[in-house]
mmCIF file of the N, C-alpha and C atoms, coordinates in Angstrom:
data_MODEL
# 
_entry.id   MODEL 
# 
loop_
_atom_site.group_PDB 
_atom_site.id 
_atom_site.type_symbol 
_atom_site.label_atom_id 
_atom_site.label_alt_id 
_atom_site.label_comp_id 
_atom_site.label_asym_id 
_atom_site.label_entity_id 
_atom_site.label_seq_id 
_atom_site.pdbx_PDB_ins_code 
_atom_site.Cartn_x 
_atom_site.Cartn_y 
_atom_site.Cartn_z 
_atom_site.occupancy 
_atom_site.B_iso_or_equiv 
_atom_site.pdbx_formal_charge 
_atom_site.auth_seq_id 
_atom_site.auth_comp_id 
_atom_site.auth_asym_id 
_atom_site.auth_atom_id 
_atom_site.pdbx_PDB_model_num 
ATOM 1   N N  . MET A 1 1  ? 113.367 94.129  92.789  1.00 0.00 ? 1  MET A N  1 
ATOM 2   C CA . MET A 1 1  ? 112.284 94.951  92.564  1.00 0.00 ? 1  MET A CA 1 
ATOM 3   C C  . MET A 1 1  ? 112.061 96.194  93.376  1.00 0.00 ? 1  MET A C  1 
ATOM 4   N N  . MET A 1 2  ? 112.291 96.012  94.663  1.00 0.00 ? 2  MET A N  1 
ATOM 5   C CA . MET A 1 2  ? 111.976 97.187  95.516  1.00 0.00 ? 2  MET A CA 1 
ATOM 6   C C  . MET A 1 2  ? 113.254 97.893  95.669  1.00 0.00 ? 2  MET A C  1 
ATOM 7   N N  . LEU A 1 3  ? 114.504 97.265  95.736  1.00 0.00 ? 3  LEU A N  1 
ATOM 8   C CA . LEU A 1 3  ? 115.630 97.960  95.981  1.00 0.00 ? 3  LEU A CA 1 
ATOM 9   C C  . LEU A 1 3  ? 116.559 98.124  94.740  1.00 0.00 ? 3  LEU A C  1 
ATOM 10  N N  . ARG A 1 4  ? 115.999 98.753  93.698  1.00 0.00 ? 4  ARG A N  1 
ATOM 11  C CA . ARG A 1 4  ? 116.786 99.020  92.522  1.00 0.00 ? 4  ARG A CA 1 
ATOM 12  C C  . ARG A 1 4  ? 117.351 100.368 92.600  1.00 0.00 ? 4  ARG A C  1 
ATOM 13  N N  . ARG A 1 5  ? 118.546 100.458 92.111  1.00 0.00 ? 5  ARG A N  1 
ATOM 14  C CA . ARG A 1 5  ? 119.212 101.759 92.055  1.00 0.00 ? 5  ARG A CA 1 
ATOM 15  C C  . ARG A 1 5  ? 118.533 102.773 91.220  1.00 0.00 ? 5  ARG A C  1 
ATOM 16  N N  . GLU A 1 6  ? 118.138 102.351 90.011  1.00 0.00 ? 6  GLU A N  1 
ATOM 17  C CA . GLU A 1 6  ? 117.339 103.273 89.064  1.00 0.00 ? 6  GLU A CA 1 
ATOM 18  C C  . GLU A 1 6  ? 115.899 103.368 89.530  1.00 0.00 ? 6  GLU A C  1 
ATOM 19  N N  . PRO A 1 7  ? 115.430 104.597 89.847  1.00 0.00 ? 7  PRO A N  1 
ATOM 20  C CA . PRO A 1 7  ? 113.972 104.819 90.227  1.00 0.00 ? 7  PRO A CA 1 
ATOM 21  C C  . PRO A 1 7  ? 113.005 104.299 89.128  1.00 0.00 ? 7  PRO A C  1 
ATOM 22  N N  . LYS A 1 8  ? 113.308 104.375 87.913  1.00 0.00 ? 8  LYS A N  1 
ATOM 23  C CA . LYS A 1 8  ? 112.389 103.880 86.885  1.00 0.00 ? 8  LYS A CA 1 
ATOM 24  C C  . LYS A 1 8  ? 112.206 102.363 86.950  1.00 0.00 ? 8  LYS A C  1 
ATOM 25  N N  . GLU A 1 9  ? 113.187 101.571 87.520  1.00 0.00 ? 9  GLU A N  1 
ATOM 26  C CA . GLU A 1 9  ? 113.208 100.179 87.657  1.00 0.00 ? 9  GLU A CA 1 
ATOM 27  C C  . GLU A 1 9  ? 112.329 99.625  88.868  1.00 0.00 ? 9  GLU A C  1 
ATOM 28  N N  . ARG A 1 10 ? 112.168 100.557 89.848  1.00 0.00 ? 10 ARG A N  1 
ATOM 29  C CA . ARG A 1 10 ? 111.538 100.088 91.119  1.00 0.00 ? 10 ARG A CA 1 
ATOM 30  C C  . ARG A 1 10 ? 110.053 99.968  90.946  1.00 0.00 ? 10 ARG A C  1 
ATOM 31  N N  . ILE A 1 11 ? 109.478 99.030  91.724  1.00 0.00 ? 11 ILE A N  1 
ATOM 32  C CA . ILE A 1 11 ? 107.968 98.966  91.782  1.00 0.00 ? 11 ILE A CA 1 
ATOM 33  C C  . ILE A 1 11 ? 107.350 100.036 92.440  1.00 0.00 ? 11 ILE A C  1 
ATOM 34  N N  . SER A 1 12 ? 106.099 100.217 92.222  1.00 0.00 ? 12 SER A N  1 
ATOM 35  C CA . SER A 1 12 ? 105.418 101.336 93.075  1.00 0.00 ? 12 SER A CA 1 
ATOM 36  C C  . SER A 1 12 ? 105.134 101.069 94.441  1.00 0.00 ? 12 SER A C  1 
ATOM 37  N N  . LEU A 1 13 ? 104.867 101.994 95.215  1.00 0.00 ? 13 LEU A N  1 
ATOM 38  C CA . LEU A 1 13 ? 104.645 101.937 96.542  1.00 0.00 ? 13 LEU A CA 1 
ATOM 39  C C  . LEU A 1 13 ? 103.411 101.023 96.743  1.00 0.00 ? 13 LEU A C  1 
ATOM 40  N N  . ARG A 1 14 ? 102.362 101.336 95.924  1.00 0.00 ? 14 ARG A N  1 
ATOM 41  C CA . ARG A 1 14 ? 101.186 100.503 96.077  1.00 0.00 ? 14 ARG A CA 1 
ATOM 42  C C  . ARG A 1 14 ? 101.457 98.936  95.772  1.00 0.00 ? 14 ARG A C  1 
ATOM 43  N N  . ASP A 1 15 ? 102.400 98.657  94.801  1.00 0.00 ? 15 ASP A N  1 
ATOM 44  C CA . ASP A 1 15 ? 102.860 97.237  94.641  1.00 0.00 ? 15 ASP A CA 1 
ATOM 45  C C  . ASP A 1 15 ? 103.627 96.732  95.870  1.00 0.00 ? 15 ASP A C  1 
ATOM 46  N N  . ILE A 1 16 ? 104.380 97.631  96.402  1.00 0.00 ? 16 ILE A N  1 
ATOM 47  C CA . ILE A 1 16 ? 105.209 97.109  97.502  1.00 0.00 ? 16 ILE A CA 1 
ATOM 48  C C  . ILE A 1 16 ? 104.271 96.819  98.706  1.00 0.00 ? 16 ILE A C  1 
ATOM 49  N N  . MET A 1 17 ? 103.193 97.643  98.825  1.00 0.00 ? 17 MET A N  1 
ATOM 50  C CA . MET A 1 17 ? 102.344 97.446  100.000 1.00 0.00 ? 17 MET A CA 1 
ATOM 51  C C  . MET A 1 17 ? 101.547 96.044  99.795  1.00 0.00 ? 17 MET A C  1 
ATOM 52  N N  . GLN A 1 18 ? 101.370 95.677  98.643  1.00 0.00 ? 18 GLN A N  1 
ATOM 53  C CA . GLN A 1 18 ? 100.631 94.409  98.348  1.00 0.00 ? 18 GLN A CA 1 
ATOM 54  C C  . GLN A 1 18 ? 101.505 93.297  98.170  1.00 0.00 ? 18 GLN A C  1 
ATOM 55  N N  . HIS A 1 19 ? 102.860 93.429  98.209  1.00 0.00 ? 19 HIS A N  1 
ATOM 56  C CA . HIS A 1 19 ? 103.674 92.368  98.066  1.00 0.00 ? 19 HIS A CA 1 
ATOM 57  C C  . HIS A 1 19 ? 103.710 91.365  99.094  1.00 0.00 ? 19 HIS A C  1 
ATOM 58  N N  . PRO A 1 20 ? 103.891 90.069  98.931  1.00 0.00 ? 20 PRO A N  1 
ATOM 59  C CA . PRO A 1 20 ? 103.623 89.020  99.967  1.00 0.00 ? 20 PRO A CA 1 
ATOM 60  C C  . PRO A 1 20 ? 104.629 89.284  101.103 1.00 0.00 ? 20 PRO A C  1 
ATOM 61  N N  . TRP A 1 21 ? 105.816 89.937  100.909 1.00 0.00 ? 21 TRP A N  1 
ATOM 62  C CA . TRP A 1 21 ? 106.670 90.145  101.982 1.00 0.00 ? 21 TRP A CA 1 
ATOM 63  C C  . TRP A 1 21 ? 106.158 91.182  102.931 1.00 0.00 ? 21 TRP A C  1 
ATOM 64  N N  . MET A 1 22 ? 105.274 91.994  102.591 1.00 0.00 ? 22 MET A N  1 
ATOM 65  C CA . MET A 1 22 ? 104.686 92.929  103.378 1.00 0.00 ? 22 MET A CA 1 
ATOM 66  C C  . MET A 1 22 ? 103.417 92.462  104.036 1.00 0.00 ? 22 MET A C  1 
ATOM 67  N N  . THR A 1 23 ? 102.798 91.487  103.366 1.00 0.00 ? 23 THR A N  1 
ATOM 68  C CA . THR A 1 23 ? 101.432 90.934  103.901 1.00 0.00 ? 23 THR A CA 1 
ATOM 69  C C  . THR A 1 23 ? 101.455 89.553  104.462 1.00 0.00 ? 23 THR A C  1 
ATOM 70  N N  . VAL A 1 24 ? 102.699 88.991  104.598 1.00 0.00 ? 24 VAL A N  1 
ATOM 71  C CA . VAL A 1 24 ? 102.774 87.610  105.019 1.00 0.00 ? 24 VAL A CA 1 
ATOM 72  C C  . VAL A 1 24 ? 102.072 87.451  106.309 1.00 0.00 ? 24 VAL A C  1 
ATOM 73  N N  . GLY A 1 25 ? 101.256 86.367  106.443 1.00 0.00 ? 25 GLY A N  1 
ATOM 74  C CA . GLY A 1 25 ? 100.531 85.954  107.560 1.00 0.00 ? 25 GLY A CA 1 
ATOM 75  C C  . GLY A 1 25 ? 99.242  86.707  107.517 1.00 0.00 ? 25 GLY A C  1 
ATOM 76  N N  . GLY A 1 26 ? 98.784  87.308  106.396 1.00 0.00 ? 26 GLY A N  1 
ATOM 77  C CA . GLY A 1 26 ? 97.533  87.908  106.350 1.00 0.00 ? 26 GLY A CA 1 
ATOM 78  C C  . GLY A 1 26 ? 97.386  89.322  106.856 1.00 0.00 ? 26 GLY A C  1 
ATOM 79  N N  . GLY A 1 27 ? 98.469  89.821  107.477 1.00 0.00 ? 27 GLY A N  1 
ATOM 80  C CA . GLY A 1 27 ? 98.475  91.219  107.964 1.00 0.00 ? 27 GLY A CA 1 
ATOM 81  C C  . GLY A 1 27 ? 98.739  92.192  107.104 1.00 0.00 ? 27 GLY A C  1 
ATOM 82  N N  . GLN A 1 28 ? 98.449  93.391  107.308 1.00 0.00 ? 28 GLN A N  1 
ATOM 83  C CA . GLN A 1 28 ? 98.800  94.554  106.521 1.00 0.00 ? 28 GLN A CA 1 
ATOM 84  C C  . GLN A 1 28 ? 100.110 95.085  107.167 1.00 0.00 ? 28 GLN A C  1 
ATOM 85  N N  . CYS A 1 29 ? 100.944 95.798  106.258 1.00 0.00 ? 29 CYS A N  1 
ATOM 86  C CA . CYS A 1 29 ? 102.278 96.301  106.843 1.00 0.00 ? 29 CYS A CA 1 
ATOM 87  C C  . CYS A 1 29 ? 101.970 97.377  107.860 1.00 0.00 ? 29 CYS A C  1 
ATOM 88  N N  . CYS A 1 30 ? 100.840 98.072  107.841 1.00 0.00 ? 30 CYS A N  1 
ATOM 89  C CA . CYS A 1 30 ? 100.697 99.198  108.739 1.00 0.00 ? 30 CYS A CA 1 
ATOM 90  C C  . CYS A 1 30 ? 100.073 98.711  110.104 1.00 0.00 ? 30 CYS A C  1 
ATOM 91  N N  . ASP A 1 31 ? 99.742  97.507  110.311 1.00 0.00 ? 31 ASP A N  1 
ATOM 92  C CA . ASP A 1 31 ? 99.117  97.030  111.521 1.00 0.00 ? 31 ASP A CA 1 
ATOM 93  C C  . ASP A 1 31 ? 99.949  97.398  112.774 1.00 0.00 ? 31 ASP A C  1 
ATOM 94  N N  . ASN A 1 32 ? 101.216 97.265  112.727 1.00 0.00 ? 32 ASN A N  1 
ATOM 95  C CA . ASN A 1 32 ? 102.088 97.414  113.825 1.00 0.00 ? 32 ASN A CA 1 
ATOM 96  C C  . ASN A 1 32 ? 103.237 98.493  113.623 1.00 0.00 ? 32 ASN A C  1 
ATOM 97  N N  . PHE A 1 33 ? 104.369 97.997  113.201 1.00 0.00 ? 33 PHE A N  1 
ATOM 98  C CA . PHE A 1 33 ? 105.552 98.906  113.166 1.00 0.00 ? 33 PHE A CA 1 
ATOM 99  C C  . PHE A 1 33 ? 105.923 99.308  111.763 1.00 0.00 ? 33 PHE A C  1 
ATOM 100 N N  . ALA A 1 34 ? 105.453 98.815  110.735 1.00 0.00 ? 34 ALA A N  1 
ATOM 101 C CA . ALA A 1 34 ? 105.998 99.009  109.428 1.00 0.00 ? 34 ALA A CA 1 
ATOM 102 C C  . ALA A 1 34 ? 105.824 100.412 108.995 1.00 0.00 ? 34 ALA A C  1 
ATOM 103 N N  . CYS A 1 35 ? 104.791 101.291 109.408 1.00 0.00 ? 35 CYS A N  1 
ATOM 104 C CA . CYS A 1 35 ? 104.675 102.621 109.013 1.00 0.00 ? 35 CYS A CA 1 
ATOM 105 C C  . CYS A 1 35 ? 105.464 103.647 109.867 1.00 0.00 ? 35 CYS A C  1 
ATOM 106 N N  . VAL A 1 36 ? 106.203 103.134 110.886 1.00 0.00 ? 36 VAL A N  1 
ATOM 107 C CA . VAL A 1 36 ? 107.030 103.993 111.617 1.00 0.00 ? 36 VAL A CA 1 
ATOM 108 C C  . VAL A 1 36 ? 108.401 104.238 110.863 1.00 0.00 ? 36 VAL A C  1 
ATOM 109 N N  . ALA A 1 37 ? 108.781 105.404 110.667 1.00 0.00 ? 37 ALA A N  1 
ATOM 110 C CA . ALA A 1 37 ? 110.056 105.711 110.170 1.00 0.00 ? 37 ALA A CA 1 
ATOM 111 C C  . ALA A 1 37 ? 111.100 105.253 111.121 1.00 0.00 ? 37 ALA A C  1 
ATOM 112 N N  . LEU A 1 38 ? 112.014 104.519 110.520 1.00 0.00 ? 38 LEU A N  1 
ATOM 113 C CA . LEU A 1 38 ? 113.266 103.942 111.348 1.00 0.00 ? 38 LEU A CA 1 
ATOM 114 C C  . LEU A 1 38 ? 114.478 104.562 110.828 1.00 0.00 ? 38 LEU A C  1 
ATOM 115 N N  . VAL A 1 39 ? 115.234 105.043 111.903 1.00 0.00 ? 39 VAL A N  1 
ATOM 116 C CA . VAL A 1 39 ? 116.583 105.702 111.724 1.00 0.00 ? 39 VAL A CA 1 
ATOM 117 C C  . VAL A 1 39 ? 117.594 104.644 111.944 1.00 0.00 ? 39 VAL A C  1 
ATOM 118 N N  . GLY A 1 40 ? 117.379 103.913 112.915 1.00 0.00 ? 40 GLY A N  1 
ATOM 119 C CA . GLY A 1 40 ? 118.323 102.925 113.221 1.00 0.00 ? 40 GLY A CA 1 
ATOM 120 C C  . GLY A 1 40 ? 117.741 101.873 114.231 1.00 0.00 ? 40 GLY A C  1 
ATOM 121 N N  . ARG A 1 41 ? 118.397 100.719 114.357 1.00 0.00 ? 41 ARG A N  1 
ATOM 122 C CA . ARG A 1 41 ? 117.775 99.615  115.309 1.00 0.00 ? 41 ARG A CA 1 
ATOM 123 C C  . ARG A 1 41 ? 117.621 100.135 116.761 1.00 0.00 ? 41 ARG A C  1 
ATOM 124 N N  . GLN A 1 42 ? 118.376 101.101 117.193 1.00 0.00 ? 42 GLN A N  1 
ATOM 125 C CA . GLN A 1 42 ? 118.275 101.501 118.593 1.00 0.00 ? 42 GLN A CA 1 
ATOM 126 C C  . GLN A 1 42 ? 116.932 102.127 118.791 1.00 0.00 ? 42 GLN A C  1 
ATOM 127 N N  . HIS A 1 43 ? 116.171 102.488 117.778 1.00 0.00 ? 43 HIS A N  1 
ATOM 128 C CA . HIS A 1 43 ? 114.856 103.027 118.023 1.00 0.00 ? 43 HIS A CA 1 
ATOM 129 C C  . HIS A 1 43 ? 113.768 101.953 118.068 1.00 0.00 ? 43 HIS A C  1 
ATOM 130 N N  . LEU A 1 44 ? 114.135 100.726 118.061 1.00 0.00 ? 44 LEU A N  1 
ATOM 131 C CA . LEU A 1 44 ? 113.149 99.678  118.026 1.00 0.00 ? 44 LEU A CA 1 
ATOM 132 C C  . LEU A 1 44 ? 113.024 99.025  119.292 1.00 0.00 ? 44 LEU A C  1 
ATOM 133 N N  . SER A 1 45 ? 111.942 98.575  119.816 1.00 0.00 ? 45 SER A N  1 
ATOM 134 C CA . SER A 1 45 ? 111.985 97.659  120.940 1.00 0.00 ? 45 SER A CA 1 
ATOM 135 C C  . SER A 1 45 ? 112.380 96.279  120.547 1.00 0.00 ? 45 SER A C  1 
ATOM 136 N N  . LYS A 1 46 ? 112.742 95.467  121.454 1.00 0.00 ? 46 LYS A N  1 
ATOM 137 C CA . LYS A 1 46 ? 113.195 94.158  121.144 1.00 0.00 ? 46 LYS A CA 1 
ATOM 138 C C  . LYS A 1 46 ? 112.035 93.353  120.502 1.00 0.00 ? 46 LYS A C  1 
ATOM 139 N N  . ASP A 1 47 ? 110.881 93.581  120.975 1.00 0.00 ? 47 ASP A N  1 
ATOM 140 C CA . ASP A 1 47 ? 109.705 92.944  120.365 1.00 0.00 ? 47 ASP A CA 1 
ATOM 141 C C  . ASP A 1 47 ? 109.493 93.289  118.873 1.00 0.00 ? 47 ASP A C  1 
ATOM 142 N N  . ASP A 1 48 ? 109.721 94.590  118.607 1.00 0.00 ? 48 ASP A N  1 
ATOM 143 C CA . ASP A 1 48 ? 109.513 94.992  117.236 1.00 0.00 ? 48 ASP A CA 1 
ATOM 144 C C  . ASP A 1 48 ? 110.607 94.583  116.351 1.00 0.00 ? 48 ASP A C  1 
ATOM 145 N N  . HIS A 1 49 ? 111.900 94.490  116.862 1.00 0.00 ? 49 HIS A N  1 
ATOM 146 C CA . HIS A 1 49 ? 112.993 93.946  116.181 1.00 0.00 ? 49 HIS A CA 1 
ATOM 147 C C  . HIS A 1 49 ? 112.806 92.589  115.925 1.00 0.00 ? 49 HIS A C  1 
ATOM 148 N N  . ASP A 1 50 ? 112.366 91.708  116.849 1.00 0.00 ? 50 ASP A N  1 
ATOM 149 C CA . ASP A 1 50 ? 112.103 90.311  116.567 1.00 0.00 ? 50 ASP A CA 1 
ATOM 150 C C  . ASP A 1 50 ? 110.998 90.154  115.573 1.00 0.00 ? 50 ASP A C  1 
ATOM 151 N N  . ALA A 1 51 ? 109.898 90.965  115.569 1.00 0.00 ? 51 ALA A N  1 
ATOM 152 C CA . ALA A 1 51 ? 108.778 90.792  114.752 1.00 0.00 ? 51 ALA A CA 1 
ATOM 153 C C  . ALA A 1 51 ? 109.347 91.063  113.247 1.00 0.00 ? 51 ALA A C  1 
ATOM 154 N N  . ILE A 1 52 ? 110.212 92.107  113.073 1.00 0.00 ? 52 ILE A N  1 
ATOM 155 C CA . ILE A 1 52 ? 110.655 92.471  111.747 1.00 0.00 ? 52 ILE A CA 1 
ATOM 156 C C  . ILE A 1 52 ? 111.606 91.239  111.194 1.00 0.00 ? 52 ILE A C  1 
ATOM 157 N N  . ILE A 1 53 ? 112.434 90.791  112.102 1.00 0.00 ? 53 ILE A N  1 
ATOM 158 C CA . ILE A 1 53 ? 113.279 89.675  111.603 1.00 0.00 ? 53 ILE A CA 1 
ATOM 159 C C  . ILE A 1 53 ? 112.401 88.397  111.285 1.00 0.00 ? 53 ILE A C  1 
ATOM 160 N N  . GLN A 1 54 ? 111.341 88.188  112.032 1.00 0.00 ? 54 GLN A N  1 
ATOM 161 C CA . GLN A 1 54 ? 110.407 87.028  111.833 1.00 0.00 ? 54 GLN A CA 1 
ATOM 162 C C  . GLN A 1 54 ? 109.661 87.312  110.363 1.00 0.00 ? 54 GLN A C  1 
ATOM 163 N N  . ARG A 1 55 ? 109.318 88.510  110.057 1.00 0.00 ? 55 ARG A N  1 
ATOM 164 C CA . ARG A 1 55 ? 108.654 88.812  108.785 1.00 0.00 ? 55 ARG A CA 1 
ATOM 165 C C  . ARG A 1 55 ? 109.609 88.486  107.557 1.00 0.00 ? 55 ARG A C  1 
ATOM 166 N N  . MET A 1 56 ? 110.889 88.913  107.915 1.00 0.00 ? 56 MET A N  1 
ATOM 167 C CA . MET A 1 56 ? 111.876 88.719  106.758 1.00 0.00 ? 56 MET A CA 1 
ATOM 168 C C  . MET A 1 56 ? 112.038 87.122  106.636 1.00 0.00 ? 56 MET A C  1 
ATOM 169 N N  . VAL A 1 57 ? 112.215 86.421  107.675 1.00 0.00 ? 57 VAL A N  1 
ATOM 170 C CA . VAL A 1 57 ? 112.241 84.950  107.633 1.00 0.00 ? 57 VAL A CA 1 
ATOM 171 C C  . VAL A 1 57 ? 110.925 84.338  106.882 1.00 0.00 ? 57 VAL A C  1 
ATOM 172 N N  . ASP A 1 58 ? 109.780 84.710  107.352 1.00 0.00 ? 58 ASP A N  1 
ATOM 173 C CA . ASP A 1 58 ? 108.527 84.291  106.729 1.00 0.00 ? 58 ASP A CA 1 
ATOM 174 C C  . ASP A 1 58 ? 108.433 84.589  105.185 1.00 0.00 ? 58 ASP A C  1 
ATOM 175 N N  . GLY A 1 59 ? 109.040 85.725  104.989 1.00 0.00 ? 59 GLY A N  1 
ATOM 176 C CA . GLY A 1 59 ? 108.899 86.134  103.586 1.00 0.00 ? 59 GLY A CA 1 
ATOM 177 C C  . GLY A 1 59 ? 110.084 85.595  102.685 1.00 0.00 ? 59 GLY A C  1 
ATOM 178 N N  . GLY A 1 60 ? 110.926 84.690  103.214 1.00 0.00 ? 60 GLY A N  1 
ATOM 179 C CA . GLY A 1 60 ? 111.873 83.971  102.470 1.00 0.00 ? 60 GLY A CA 1 
ATOM 180 C C  . GLY A 1 60 ? 113.035 84.820  102.140 1.00 0.00 ? 60 GLY A C  1 
ATOM 181 N N  . ILE A 1 61 ? 113.368 85.888  102.817 1.00 0.00 ? 61 ILE A N  1 
ATOM 182 C CA . ILE A 1 61 ? 114.489 86.740  102.581 1.00 0.00 ? 61 ILE A CA 1 
ATOM 183 C C  . ILE A 1 61 ? 115.821 86.054  102.866 1.00 0.00 ? 61 ILE A C  1 
ATOM 184 N N  . ALA A 1 62 ? 115.642 85.367  104.127 1.00 0.00 ? 62 ALA A N  1 
ATOM 185 C CA . ALA A 1 62 ? 117.002 84.669  104.618 1.00 0.00 ? 62 ALA A CA 1 
ATOM 186 C C  . ALA A 1 62 ? 116.651 83.876  105.841 1.00 0.00 ? 62 ALA A C  1 
ATOM 187 N N  . THR A 1 63 ? 117.524 83.121  106.350 1.00 0.00 ? 63 THR A N  1 
ATOM 188 C CA . THR A 1 63 ? 117.227 82.441  107.711 1.00 0.00 ? 63 THR A CA 1 
ATOM 189 C C  . THR A 1 63 ? 117.510 83.559  108.793 1.00 0.00 ? 63 THR A C  1 
ATOM 190 N N  . ARG A 1 64 ? 117.056 83.236  109.958 1.00 0.00 ? 64 ARG A N  1 
ATOM 191 C CA . ARG A 1 64 ? 117.133 84.239  111.146 1.00 0.00 ? 64 ARG A CA 1 
ATOM 192 C C  . ARG A 1 64 ? 118.718 84.385  111.362 1.00 0.00 ? 64 ARG A C  1 
ATOM 193 N N  . SER A 1 65 ? 119.458 83.473  111.339 1.00 0.00 ? 65 SER A N  1 
ATOM 194 C CA . SER A 1 65 ? 120.895 83.568  111.640 1.00 0.00 ? 65 SER A CA 1 
ATOM 195 C C  . SER A 1 65 ? 121.542 84.364  110.582 1.00 0.00 ? 65 SER A C  1 
ATOM 196 N N  . GLU A 1 66 ? 121.166 84.224  109.351 1.00 0.00 ? 66 GLU A N  1 
ATOM 197 C CA . GLU A 1 66 ? 121.836 84.972  108.178 1.00 0.00 ? 66 GLU A CA 1 
ATOM 198 C C  . GLU A 1 66 ? 121.429 86.535  108.285 1.00 0.00 ? 66 GLU A C  1 
ATOM 199 N N  . ILE A 1 67 ? 120.217 86.768  108.673 1.00 0.00 ? 67 ILE A N  1 
ATOM 200 C CA . ILE A 1 67 ? 119.786 88.255  108.841 1.00 0.00 ? 67 ILE A CA 1 
ATOM 201 C C  . ILE A 1 67 ? 120.423 88.798  109.956 1.00 0.00 ? 67 ILE A C  1 
ATOM 202 N N  . ILE A 1 68 ? 120.566 88.193  111.059 1.00 0.00 ? 68 ILE A N  1 
ATOM 203 C CA . ILE A 1 68 ? 121.228 88.686  112.157 1.00 0.00 ? 68 ILE A CA 1 
ATOM 204 C C  . ILE A 1 68 ? 122.714 88.996  112.012 1.00 0.00 ? 68 ILE A C  1 
ATOM 205 N N  . LYS A 1 69 ? 123.343 88.151  111.242 1.00 0.00 ? 69 LYS A N  1 
ATOM 206 C CA . LYS A 1 69 ? 124.780 88.320  110.913 1.00 0.00 ? 69 LYS A CA 1 
ATOM 207 C C  . LYS A 1 69 ? 124.888 89.657  110.341 1.00 0.00 ? 69 LYS A C  1 
# 
């Protein structure tokens, strides 16, 4: 849905912002780090990196070890 090669097949930004992956735990994506443009992991603090990994796990993307691999 979000990562489609063809732009016409992608969901809208509004739908992405309301997607459970972005709102897991009742939070909004922009409460902390999600609205900061990221160029690479080196720009993240360890706490932010861990929080992103946890959101991915909570959203059912993969296990922590699978994501870190």
